[in-house]
C-alpha positions as CSV (number, residue, x, y, z in Angstrom):
1,M,3.2,1.3,13.9
2,K,3.7,1.0,10.2
3,N,2.7,-2.3,8.6
4,I,4.2,-3.9,5.6
5,I,2.5,-6.6,3.6
6,L,4.8,-8.7,1.4
7,F,3.8,-10.4,-1.9
8,A,6.1,-13.1,-3.3
9,S,5.9,-16.0,-5.7
10,G,9.2,-17.9,-5.4
11,N,12.3,-18.4,-3.4
12,G,11.7,-15.5,-1.0
13,S,15.3,-14.2,-0.6
14,N,14.1,-10.6,-0.8
15,A,11.1,-11.2,1.5
16,E,13.4,-12.9,4.1
17,N,15.9,-10.1,3.9
18,I,13.1,-7.5,4.4
19,C,11.8,-9.4,7.4
20,T,15.3,-9.7,8.9
21,Y,15.9,-5.9,8.4
22,F,12.7,-4.9,10.2
23,S,12.6,-7.7,12.8
24,Q,14.0,-5.7,15.7
25,R,12.1,-2.5,14.9
26,K,9.3,-1.2,17.2
27,D,7.9,1.2,14.6
28,V,7.7,-1.0,11.6
29,K,6.4,-4.6,11.3
30,V,6.0,-7.1,8.5
31,V,2.4,-8.3,9.2
32,A,1.7,-10.8,6.4
33,L,2.9,-12.5,3.3
34,F,0.6,-13.2,0.4
35,C,1.7,-15.9,-2.0
36,N,0.1,-17.3,-5.2
37,K,2.1,-20.6,-5.2
38,A,1.4,-23.2,-2.5
39,D,4.8,-24.8,-3.0
40,A,6.9,-21.6,-3.0
41,K,10.0,-21.6,-0.8
42,V,9.2,-18.2,0.6
43,I,6.4,-19.8,2.7
44,D,8.9,-21.7,4.8
45,K,11.2,-18.7,5.1
46,M,8.4,-16.8,6.9
47,K,8.2,-19.4,9.7
48,P,11.1,-18.1,11.9
49,F,9.4,-14.7,11.8
50,A,6.0,-16.0,12.8
51,I,4.4,-14.1,9.9
52,P,1.0,-15.2,8.7
53,V,1.0,-16.5,5.2
54,H,-2.0,-16.3,2.8
55,V,-1.9,-18.6,-0.2
56,F,-4.3,-17.6,-2.9
57,T,-5.3,-18.4,-6.5
58,K,-5.3,-16.0,-9.4
59,Q,-9.1,-16.1,-9.4
60,Q,-9.2,-15.0,-5.8
61,F,-6.7,-12.2,-6.4
62,L,-8.9,-10.8,-9.2
63,D,-12.0,-10.9,-6.9
64,E,-12.1,-7.6,-5.1
65,R,-14.9,-8.6,-2.7
66,F,-12.8,-11.6,-1.6
67,F,-9.3,-10.2,-1.7
68,L,-9.6,-6.6,-0.4
69,P,-10.9,-7.6,3.0
70,L,-7.9,-10.0,3.4
71,I,-5.5,-7.1,2.8
72,N,-7.4,-4.5,4.8
73,Q,-7.4,-6.5,8.0
74,Y,-3.7,-5.8,8.2
75,Q,-4.0,-2.0,7.6
76,P,-0.9,-1.8,5.4
77,S,1.2,1.3,5.2
78,L,3.1,-0.3,2.3
79,I,2.6,-3.3,0.1
80,V,5.9,-4.7,-1.2
81,L,6.1,-7.0,-4.2
82,A,9.3,-9.0,-3.6
83,G,9.5,-11.4,-6.5
84,F,5.8,-11.5,-7.2
85,L,4.9,-12.4,-10.8
86,L,1.2,-11.5,-11.1
87,L,0.0,-8.2,-12.4
88,A,-1.7,-6.2,-9.6
89,P,-5.4,-5.8,-10.4
90,N,-6.8,-2.3,-11.0
91,Y,-8.9,-2.3,-7.8
92,L,-5.8,-2.9,-5.7
93,V,-3.8,-0.2,-7.4
94,K,-6.7,2.3,-7.0
95,H,-7.3,1.3,-3.3
96,F,-3.6,1.8,-2.3
97,P,-2.3,4.6,-4.5
98,N,1.5,5.1,-4.1
99,Q,1.5,2.4,-1.4
100,I,2.4,-0.6,-3.6
101,I,6.1,-1.0,-4.7
102,N,8.0,-3.5,-6.7
103,I,11.6,-4.4,-7.4
104,H,12.7,-5.2,-10.9
105,P,16.1,-6.7,-11.8
106,A,16.8,-4.2,-14.6
107,L,17.2,-0.5,-15.2
108,L,13.7,0.2,-16.3
109,P,12.3,1.1,-18.8
110,K,14.8,-1.4,-20.4
111,H,14.0,-5.1,-20.0
112,G,10.6,-4.7,-18.4
113,G,7.2,-6.0,-19.1
114,K,5.3,-9.3,-19.0
115,G,7.7,-12.3,-18.9
116,M,10.7,-10.2,-18.0
117,Y,11.9,-11.5,-14.7
118,G,14.9,-13.3,-13.2
119,H,17.2,-15.0,-15.7
120,Y,15.1,-13.8,-18.7
121,V,16.2,-10.2,-17.8
122,H,19.8,-11.2,-17.5
123,E,19.8,-13.1,-20.7
124,A,18.4,-10.1,-22.5
125,V,21.2,-7.9,-21.0
126,L,23.8,-10.3,-22.2
127,A,22.2,-10.8,-25.7
128,Q,22.0,-7.0,-26.2
129,K,25.5,-6.5,-24.9
130,D,24.4,-3.8,-22.4
131,I,27.2,-2.1,-20.7
132,E,25.2,-1.3,-17.6
133,H,22.8,-3.3,-15.6
134,G,21.1,-2.9,-12.3
135,I,17.8,-2.7,-10.3
136,T,14.8,-0.5,-10.2
137,I,12.4,0.0,-7.3
138,H,9.2,1.5,-8.6
139,Y,5.6,2.2,-7.7
140,V,3.1,-0.3,-9.1
141,N,0.4,0.8,-11.6
142,E,-1.9,-1.2,-13.8
143,N,0.9,-2.3,-16.2
144,F,4.0,-4.5,-15.7
145,D,7.0,-2.4,-14.7
146,E,5.6,0.9,-15.8
147,G,5.1,2.7,-12.5
148,K,7.1,5.7,-11.5
149,S,10.7,4.9,-10.5
150,I,11.7,5.5,-6.9
151,F,15.3,4.2,-6.9
152,Q,17.8,2.8,-9.3
153,N,21.3,1.3,-8.7
154,S,23.6,-0.1,-11.3
155,F,26.9,-1.7,-12.1
156,L,29.0,-1.9,-15.3
157,V,28.8,-5.2,-17.2
158,N,32.2,-6.4,-18.2
159,E,33.3,-9.0,-20.9
160,L,33.8,-11.6,-18.2
161,D,30.3,-11.4,-16.9
162,D,27.9,-14.3,-17.5
163,L,24.5,-15.2,-16.3
164,N,25.8,-16.4,-13.0
165,S,27.9,-13.4,-12.2
166,I,25.2,-10.9,-13.2
167,S,22.6,-12.8,-11.1
168,K,24.9,-12.5,-8.1
169,K,25.5,-8.8,-8.7
170,I,21.8,-8.1,-9.0
171,A,21.0,-10.1,-5.8
172,E,23.7,-8.1,-4.0
173,L,22.1,-4.8,-5.1
174,E,18.6,-6.0,-4.1
175,M,19.7,-7.2,-0.6
176,T,21.6,-4.0,0.1
177,N,19.1,-1.5,-1.2
178,F,15.5,-2.8,-1.1
179,P,15.0,-2.7,2.7
180,K,16.6,0.8,2.9
181,V,14.3,2.2,0.2
182,I,11.3,0.7,2.0
183,D,12.5,2.3,5.3
184,E,12.8,5.7,3.6
185,L,9.4,5.4,2.0
186,L,7.8,4.5,5.3
187,K,9.3,7.6,6.9
188,K,7.3,9.7,4.4
189,I,4.0,7.9,5.1
190,N,1.8,9.3,7.9
């Protein structure tokens, strides 16, 4: 059995999609959700899947002696950041090398880094008149959005695109590709 731990901070559409994708599998299981916001909508989205939810503070996240045992009890094969906005602490990255991945709503290295998430990314794409936009799934390292790229997918931005249409196109790419990429990565993990 390969175990996935999800980290999310917000609405939880990616987390829910991943749970749905793997819900009927016998070889892969989403075993927990970790969330840094007690009022995040993702928490309610885990209820139909009966997935344990751990809500934590930033201070707890930075405390290796507190946080690592919480993670280790689930024996994760992969830790998936699905709309998680905190920087992974060094101890976590070192303890799980090439086992933590993130999805970013841009074609990294463009439009990455601290504060670049959600609509902020799409606003930057429109402001810079980018002709191409998309998603990047990458390994997590000690810096925001700088880990090695695993997968990218893109679309052409046209003159009719606005914040709403770009957001919808990005969401579609995420929903279609994120679970499949996770599945492929898990096949390579012993």
